[in-house]
C-alpha distance (Angstrom), angle and dihedral (degrees) to the residues before:
residue distance angle dihedral
M1 . . .
A2 3.81 . .
P3 3.81 114.9 .
T4 3.80 117.1 -106.8
Q5 3.77 130.3 -150.8
F6 3.79 87.9 -94.8
D7 3.82 95.5 57.1
V8 3.79 116.5 103.2
G9 3.73 100.5 162.7
A10 3.77 96.9 -104.6
G11 3.75 94.4 66.4
I12 3.79 92.7 -104.2
P13 3.81 114.0 133.7
R14 3.86 111.5 -116.9
P15 3.78 93.6 -118.6
I16 3.87 88.5 60.7
A17 3.78 97.5 33.5
W18 3.84 94.4 63.4
I19 3.79 86.9 68.5
T20 3.80 92.6 60.7
D21 3.82 99.0 25.9
L22 3.83 108.1 50.7
G23 3.79 91.2 167.9
G24 3.83 96.1 73.5
E25 3.79 133.0 109.2
Y26 3.74 96.7 -82.1
P27 3.89 109.3 84.1
P28 3.82 94.5 169.2
L29 3.82 88.4 58.0
Q30 3.83 90.7 49.3
C31 3.81 89.2 60.2
S32 3.75 90.6 44.4
A33 3.78 91.8 51.3
R34 3.82 93.9 48.7
Y35 3.85 89.7 48.2
F36 3.81 90.8 46.6
F37 3.74 94.7 52.9
K38 3.78 94.0 40.4
C39 3.81 91.7 53.1
H40 3.78 96.1 43.0
R41 3.77 94.1 49.5
S42 3.75 89.8 53.4
V43 3.84 98.5 43.3
P44 3.79 108.8 101.5
H45 3.79 116.0 -124.5
F46 3.78 93.1 -139.6
F47 3.80 94.1 96.0
M48 3.74 98.4 71.6
S49 3.86 99.7 39.3
N50 3.79 90.6 141.9
P51 3.79 111.3 12.5
K52 3.81 92.2 -177.7
E53 3.83 89.0 73.4
I54 3.79 94.8 48.2
I55 3.82 129.8 78.0
I56 3.81 132.7 169.1
Q57 3.79 103.0 -102.8
H58 3.78 98.9 -180.0
L59 3.80 148.4 -25.9
G60 3.81 115.4 -123.7
V61 3.82 113.9 -144.9
A62 3.83 119.5 -169.6
V63 3.77 112.6 -139.6
E64 3.80 135.8 178.9
S65 3.81 90.6 -133.7
I66 3.85 130.4 8.3
E67 3.79 90.9 -149.7
G68 3.81 91.1 52.1
A69 3.80 92.7 46.7
L70 3.82 92.1 49.0
A71 3.85 87.4 67.9
F72 3.78 85.9 73.5
W73 3.82 107.2 26.8
R74 3.82 97.3 42.3
D75 3.79 107.5 18.7
A76 3.85 101.6 36.9
L77 3.77 102.3 24.7
G78 3.86 94.8 36.9
L79 3.77 100.2 -129.1
E80 3.80 116.6 153.9
L81 3.82 117.4 -117.8
K82 3.89 102.5 -130.7
E83 3.85 96.1 -178.8
I84 3.76 148.2 -40.9
E85 3.80 117.9 -125.9
V86 3.84 135.3 179.7
V87 3.76 117.7 -135.3
E88 3.70 100.8 -160.0
D89 3.81 101.4 -168.9
Q90 3.83 90.0 54.2
G91 3.79 96.3 40.3
V92 3.75 96.2 -127.5
R93 3.73 141.6 124.0
V94 3.85 112.8 -141.4
A95 3.80 125.4 -157.8
M96 3.84 111.9 -165.7
L97 3.80 119.7 -150.5
P98 3.86 115.4 177.3
I99 3.75 116.3 -139.0
G100 3.80 115.6 -179.2
E101 3.81 110.0 -50.3
S102 3.81 91.3 -21.8
R103 3.79 135.6 47.7
I104 3.83 142.6 -137.0
E105 3.80 113.9 -122.6
L106 3.83 114.0 -156.9
L107 3.87 108.1 -150.3
E108 3.76 118.5 -153.8
A109 3.85 116.2 -177.8
A110 3.71 118.6 -128.1
G111 3.83 89.3 -151.3
E112 3.82 145.2 -2.8
E113 3.81 93.4 -100.4
T114 3.82 96.3 54.7
P115 3.83 119.4 100.5
V116 3.83 91.0 -105.1
G117 3.83 91.8 42.6
K118 3.82 89.4 54.7
F119 3.77 91.2 47.1
L120 3.83 92.0 51.2
A121 3.82 91.6 48.1
K122 3.81 92.0 50.2
R123 3.82 102.8 36.8
G124 3.82 107.6 9.4
P125 3.79 124.6 -133.3
G126 3.78 118.9 -22.3
I127 3.80 145.0 86.4
H128 3.75 109.3 -11.7
H129 3.80 104.6 174.4
L130 3.79 146.9 -16.9
C131 3.81 116.5 -128.2
V132 3.75 121.3 -152.0
E133 3.77 125.9 -168.6
V134 3.77 118.3 -133.1
D135 3.78 132.7 -174.6
D136 3.84 95.8 -126.9
I137 3.84 116.5 19.1
N138 3.80 94.1 -172.3
A139 3.78 92.3 52.3
K140 3.81 92.3 46.0
L141 3.79 91.6 49.2
S142 3.83 90.2 51.1
E143 3.79 90.5 48.6
L144 3.72 93.2 48.9
K145 3.79 93.3 48.5
A146 3.80 90.6 46.9
R147 3.82 88.6 54.2
G148 3.76 93.8 50.9
A149 3.77 103.3 -98.7
R150 3.80 119.0 154.2
L151 3.80 107.1 -122.1
I152 3.78 124.1 -157.8
D153 3.84 89.0 -167.5
E154 3.85 117.4 33.0
R155 3.83 89.0 -176.4
P156 3.78 127.6 36.0
R157 3.76 121.2 -104.2
I158 3.80 134.6 -170.1
G159 3.81 115.2 -80.7
A160 3.78 136.1 172.4
G161 3.82 114.3 -31.2
G162 3.81 89.6 18.0
A163 3.88 90.6 -76.2
L164 3.78 123.5 153.5
V165 3.78 107.5 -112.5
A166 3.79 141.4 169.2
F167 3.78 133.0 179.9
V168 3.83 131.7 -129.4
H169 3.85 116.7 -150.5
P170 3.79 116.1 -110.3
S171 3.83 91.2 -125.1
S172 3.82 88.2 71.6
T173 3.82 97.4 46.2
G174 3.81 106.3 47.4
G175 3.77 94.9 -89.3
V176 3.87 101.7 -47.5
L177 3.82 121.3 117.5
I178 3.88 103.8 -130.4
E179 3.73 123.7 -156.6
L180 3.79 117.7 -161.3
T181 3.80 119.0 -155.0
Q182 3.75 127.9 -176.6
K183 3.82 117.2 -118.4
G184 3.73 111.9 -110.9
S185 3.83 96.9 14.9
G186 3.74 118.6 121.0
E187 3.78 124.4 6.0
């Protein structure tokens, strides 16, 4: 039988073998593996203390223009645009597109000095944050603080849809901005 791209000799498929065999022919994966293990060793385990109470509520995607981004998300991908809302205190327009039990939120900055405006200037369009829904946002913030997480918001505030939200700094989450939202708050 001729070897395939998945044969490594020990019967381990190449996509798995690179994790244990960093000396193979895939240098980009070597870097990825080192980065993966470095990050995951340093990511505190406090965030998912009880995963049964936490669900992914939405994914925030920073865009230059909601109308321009809808050409992909609505027109090409087929997601339904539920609504567009302005969150004045954050200086952002938010387009909400349900997808399964969750949704995509397209985030358009109202100005360059807003949080999303600064993100776009530094990183360009792309994933801005991941929002998780918790049963009790105040209790989760207290727990995260007690476990050493760096909080952007120590108390919840009103976000899109009138929901209670608070943000956790990426330095505490392995590089991902996390938004907490309380279950049942808002629309």
